N, C-alpha and C positions, 0 to 999 in steps of 0.2 A: 834669902840667898839669891845672888845675882844670876840671871839666866846664862847658861853656858859655862858656869864655873864648875870645877871639880875639886874634890878634897880627898885624894887617895888615902892619906893617912887617917881619915875619919870614916872611910867607907864601911868598915865592919861595924863600927858603933852606930852609924846611921841605919844600916840594914837591920841591926838587932832591934833598934827602936821601932822600925816599921813592923818587924815580925812580932814584937810584943803587943803592938796595937791590934794586929789581926787576930792573934791568939786570944787576946782579952775579949774582942768582939764575938768570936766564935766559941768561946769557952763553954757555954751551955750545951753545945753539940758534942762535947767529949771527943775531940779530935784524936786520931792516932798520932804517933810521932811525926812531926812535920819534916818533910824533905825540903832542903833549901838549895836553890840553884842560883849561883852568883853571876854577876855581870863583870866584865873587865871594868876597872875603875876609871879608865879614860878611853877615848876613841872607840866608843861602842855604838854610836847612833848612825844609822845608814841613811837617814833622811834629815834634811835641814832646809828651812825656809827663812829668808831674810827680806825685809824691806830694804830698799836702797835709798840712801840720803845723798843729795847733791848740795855741796857747799862750796861755791866758787868753782875752782878747778878740781877740788877734791871730790871723791866719791867713795862711800864706805857702806858696809853692812850695818844695819841697826836691828834691834829687837826692842820690845816694850816690856818694862817691868810689869808683871801681871797684877801686882798689888798697887803700885803707885801710878802706873801708866807712863812712867818716865821713859823718855827715849834714851836708849843705851847704845853707844857705838861698840861694835864687835870687831876687833882686830885679831883676836885669838879665840878659837872655839874648840877647846880640847874635848868637849862632849862628842863632837862629830868624828866619824871614821877618819883615819889619818889621810886618806885620799882626798876627802872633802876639805879638811883643815889645811892641808898643804896647797891645794889649788886655789883656795879663796883669795889670798893676797895676789897671786899671779894673775888671776882673772881680772881683778879690779885694776891692776896696773895696766893691763892691755886695754881695758875698756876706757880708762881715763884719757888715753891718747887717740880715741876713735870717736869722733863726733856722731857718726851715723849710729853706732851701737849704744852710746851712752845717752842719747837724746830721749828724754822722757822715759827712761828705764825706771821701773817702779819696784820690781821685786826679782829676786833670784832664788830658784829652788834647785837643790842638789839631791840626787838619788844615786846611791852606789850599793854594792853588795859584797859579800865575802868572796865572790867570783873575781872582783877587781874592776868590773865594768863601772863606768861613771857617766851619768846623764845630767846635763845642766839645762834648765829652762829659764830663759830671759823673758820677763813679763813687762809689757809696755802699756803706757797710756796714750798710744797713738797707733795708727794703722801701719803695718809693715809692708814693704814693697821689694822690688827686685834689688834695689841698692842695699837694703838691709841684708837680704839673703847673700849677696856677693860679699859683703863685709863679714857676715857670720861664717862663711866658708873659709875666709882668710883667718879669722879668729880660731876656728877649729884646727887649722894647720899649725898655727902658732902654739896652741895648747898641746898639740901632739908631741912637742919637744919635751913636755913634762909628764903627760899621761894621756892614754887614749880616751877621748871624750866625744860623746854625741851631744848635739845642741838642738834645742827647740826654741822657737820664738812664738810668743803668745801675745795677743792683744784682744780687744773686745770682738767676739765672734770670729776670731782668726787664730789659726795654729799652723805654723810652718815647721815641718820636720826636715832637717838636713839629711838624715838617714832613717832613723826609726824612733819611736816614742817609748821605748822600753829597754830594760836591761835583762839579761839572763843571769839569775842568781844561782849559786851552787851551794847546797847544804849537805853536810855529812850527817847521816842518820843510820845507825846500826851498820857501820861499814859500807853503807850505800851512798852514792852521790846522786842527789835529786836536783833536777834543774827546774827553775821556775821563771816564767815570764813575769816581770814586775813592771807594770805600766805606769808611766808618769801621771801624776795627779790622781792616783788611785791608792787605796789603803794597802799597805804591806807592813809586816812586822818590822818595827824600826831597829830592833836590837838583834842582829843576826846570830850572835853567839848564844844568847838566851833562847832565841827561837829554836835553835838546834837542841837545846836542853828540853824545851817543851815537847818537841816532836819525839825525841828519844824516850822521854818519860811516858808519853801517851802510848808509844809502841810497846814499851815494857809492860804496861797494863794490858794492852790488847793481846799479848801473847797468851794470856790466861783465859781468853774469852773464845766463844764459838759463834758460828752462824754468820749473819750479815749485819752490816752497820748502816744506820741512818744518821746522816750528819746535817745539822741545821746551821745556817750562817757559814757556809763553806768558803766564802771569799774566792780567792784564786786557786783553791785546792790545796792550801798550805798543809792541813792535816790529812786531807783525802789521799794525797799521793803517798804520804808516809805510812798511813794505816792500811792501804790497799793490800799490802803484803800479808796482813794478819786476818783478813776476812775473805770469805768467798766472793761476796759482792758488796760494794759500797754505793749507797744512794745518797748523793750530796745535793743539797738544795741551797739556793741563794736568790735574792730578789734583784740584785744589780746585774743588768744585762752585760755590762763591760766585764764584771768579775766572772760571769758565766762563761763568756768567750775565752777569757784567760785560763779558767780552770780546764776547759776542754782542750785548749792549746797545750797546757802543761801535761795533761794525760797523754796526748799524742807525742809530745817531746820526750817523755820518759817511757814510751811504749807500754803504758798501763791500760789494760783493756777491761778491767772489772770495776770501773767507776762509771756510774751514770749520773750526769749532772742535770738537774731540773731547775728551771727558773720559777721558784715559788717562795713566797715569804714564809717565815716560821708559823705565822698565824694561819695562813692558808693550808699549810701542811697539817697543822693541828686539827683544823676544822675537817679536812678531808679524812684523816685517819680516825678521828673520834666518831665520825659518821659511818665508817667502814667503806668510804669511797676510794676510788682509784687515785693515784698520784699521776696526773697527766694521763699518758697512755701506758704507764708502767703496770704490768701484771704483778700484783703483790703475792699471788697465790704460790709462786715459785720461790719466794724469799722467806728466810727465817730472820726477821729483823729483831734480834734479841738485844742489841746494843745501840744506844743513841749517844752521839757526841754533840754537845752544844757549846758554842763559843759566841755568846750574845754580846750586844753593845752594853754600854754602862748601865742602861736601864734594867738589865737582867731579863728574865723570862716572864712573859705575861701569864696570867692564871691559866688560860687554856693550854698553853704550851707546857706549863708545869704539870697539868693533869695528864697531858699526852705522855711526857717522858716518864712519869711515875708508873706507866704500864710496862716499861721495858725492864728486862732482867738486870741490865747493867747500864749505868750512866757515867759518861766521862764529861765532866763540866769544867770548861776553861773559863775563868772569870777575870774581868779587868776591873771589878768594883766589889770590894769585900762587903759593902753595905747591902747591895742588892743580892749578892750571893747569900748573905745571912737570911734575908727574907725568903728566898727560894729554898734554902736548905731546911729552914724551919718546917716547911711543908713536906719536902721530900724525905726528911728524916723519919716521918711517920710510916713510910712504906719501904724505905731503904736504909741500910747502915753504911756509914762512911768507912771504906776499907783503906784508902790512902789519901793523903792530903799533901800537896806540894806548893811551894811559893817560888815564883820566878821574878827576879829583880830586873824587869825590863827597863826601868827608869831610875837609875841611881840618883841620889841627892834630891829626890822628890818624895812625897808621901805615898806615891803610887806603888802598888805591889800586886802582880798578877798571881792567880791561884789555879791549881789543878786539883780536881776532886774525883775520885772513883767511888761511886756508890753502887752497892749490890743489893738486890731485892731481898727483903727479910723473908725467912721461911714462913 
């Protein structure tokens, strides 16, 4: 399948095939009825990155076929949010006629949100100077005729922000509007509509739980902010310093005061808690950490973290890899039963399918 293509008339059949594969993989675990959360069939992706190809006077976006490594010209990209797909040809047309901005331009990154804000990063294989910044300011004014845009210029060991390096996303969760700072060149959930489904599902689970929440791999506070309303206290941990700062910013932005964000890896949290140690300077004696939420990378949970989460009454496991989820659930199924299982179609027209699992400790 060519990168960036969509097949709306085949969406349901392709999703059903992915669902069948996940159910077959996890069949020995005797899953409850699977809850399915769909994506829009087009214009669902809020991030896009393209190499830039120079051919005489022409200039165009390219991607590489992951199977053949063939260079593919991208003139139409219906996978991307409509703000991105609409601005792509306009931006290229303006760049073509500007020698300062097009010279040694290597890559263009786009970041938008359901809020409507749009951030474009121009990446170069040369150093940028005042002439580039002056030209970029004019470009921003020209783009404003079509959409409000923030621009960033990047080169080796160089970053120039015309205004700011982030957007403020707005997500609707349980009749609440949550606002998130999403920083350029950092991980954010790429499918905003499905992300809202994920957060709402997790909140629906959390309504039935009590006490306090420990969250591993919290990122910019994506789940932390949404779940704070359902727990007395949330202890959220993350290793990335940039994500930590963003999570703290987002708590202040939403006036959420019951989330404590700690810079710790999941492995360090596991080691500390399994030994009965403190988490940084946090006094655990005043907390009832009955529930843990994990949203690990594709490698899943390491054995020490699996041992740690198995001690909690309730586990909310968000997975981006069914294979490693299966490995972890084979162990956790010995101490917990699966109460709910959901799939979230973050990436239509691919084999990728995210999952959400609620596990409750066996009596």
